[in-house]
N, C-alpha and C positions, 0 to 999 in steps of 0.2 A: 912286882904283881900281886894284884887285888885274886881274892879266890874266883871271883864270878869270870875273870878273864881266863884263868888258867884252868878252870872249868870248861869252858868253851872251848878252849883249845882242844883240852883231853878228847871232847866229845868229837871234833872234826878229824880226828885220825882215822885212817884205816882201819887199825885194828878194831879199835870201839866198832866200827860197823859190823865188822864180822864176828865180834864176840856178842852184838845185840841181833845179829840173824840166827846166831846158832840157842842163843838165849830163847828166842822166837819160838824156832823148832821143836824144841824140846816142852816148850811150855806147852805148845798143838797138841805133841805126841802123846804127853802126859793125861791130855783133857780128852783125846781122842778115845785113850785106854778106860778111863773112868766112863765115858759116854757109851763103851762097847758091853763094858761091866755092869752097867746099870740095867742093861737089856733095849738099850736104844738100837734103833736100827743103824746098820752103818753107814755113815756119810757117801754121799756120791762124790765122784771124783770134783773138784773146784781147786782152781789156781790159788797158789799159797801167795800172799801178799811179799814184797819184794822191795827192799828199798829203792831208790833211784841212786846210784851211783855217779858221781861227777868222772869229768873225761881224767884220766891218769895225769897230766901236767898240772891240774888245780889238787890233786889229792896230795897230804902229805904224810909223811912217813911216821 
């Protein structure tokens, strides 16, 4: 297997999606804390971006 093919398989895993979602949430929380610490107005409620998930029979473990 070459690098690109193996990396693509890694990115297509369900565990990678869960980790990416957690990482995005942590970055957003840290940014919001900095925003508030800088004296900016609190953020209004907005939906958080979510990844589109495939049907369970298409996911790989």
